[in-house]
C-alpha positions in Angstrom: 10.9 83.0 63.0 10.5 79.4 63.2 13.2 77.8 66.8 15.6 76.0 63.6 15.4 80.0 62.4 17.2 81.0 65.1 18.8 78.8 65.5 21.1 78.6 61.8 20.9 82.7 63.4 23.5 81.9 66.2 25.3 79.8 64.5 26.6 81.9 62.2 28.0 84.9 63.5 30.9 85.4 64.2 30.3 85.6 67.9 28.8 83.0 68.4 26.1 82.5 71.6 26.6 79.3 71.9 30.4 77.4 72.0 31.9 75.1 70.4 32.2 71.5 72.7 35.5 72.4 72.2 36.0 75.5 73.2 35.8 74.5 77.9 35.8 78.6 79.8 36.2 76.5 83.3 39.7 78.3 84.4 36.6 81.6 85.5 34.5 79.2 87.0 37.7 77.4 88.9 38.6 81.1 89.6 35.1 82.1 91.2 35.1 78.5 93.3 38.1 78.8 94.4 37.6 82.5 96.4 34.0 81.3 97.5 35.7 79.2 99.3 38.9 80.9 100.2 36.0 83.7 101.4 33.7 81.3 103.1 37.4 79.8 105.6 38.1 83.1 106.2 34.5 84.2 107.3 34.0 80.7 109.3 37.4 80.8 111.1 37.7 85.0 112.3 34.2 85.6 112.9 34.6 85.7 116.7 33.0 83.0 118.7 31.5 83.1 122.1 31.5 80.3 124.4 27.9 78.8 125.7 26.5 80.0 128.9 26.9 77.0 131.3 23.6 75.4 132.9 24.4 77.9 135.7 24.6 81.3 133.7 21.5 80.4 132.2 19.9 79.2 135.3 20.8 82.7 136.9 20.2 84.7 134.2 16.8 83.6 134.0 16.1 83.5 137.7 17.5 87.1 138.4 15.5 88.4 135.7 12.5 86.9 137.4 13.4 88.6 140.4 14.1 91.6 138.9 10.5 91.5 137.2 8.9 91.5 140.3 11.0 94.3 142.1 13.4 92.2 144.3 17.4 92.0 143.5 18.7 89.3 142.1 17.5 86.6 144.1 19.0 83.3 143.1 22.8 82.3 145.1 24.2 79.0 144.2 27.8 78.4 144.9 28.7 76.9 141.2 31.2 74.6 143.1 28.4 72.3 143.1 
């Protein structure tokens, strides 16, 4: 079958695969978009967030790991108020 015969066959069906230009089906697309945005906002707002550790916490944690790997107790003691 040639291409024009395939198109003619598709356009002659009672329920054509290709819809006429005036037959909009925008409502399902808008509903999907609204649901997508709603779920995205719900996940963003309701997901727990952990505060980023301060430089002091990162420094102490890194040095304590190093000391513990060497077999010592945590050997870093810095006053956090400075």
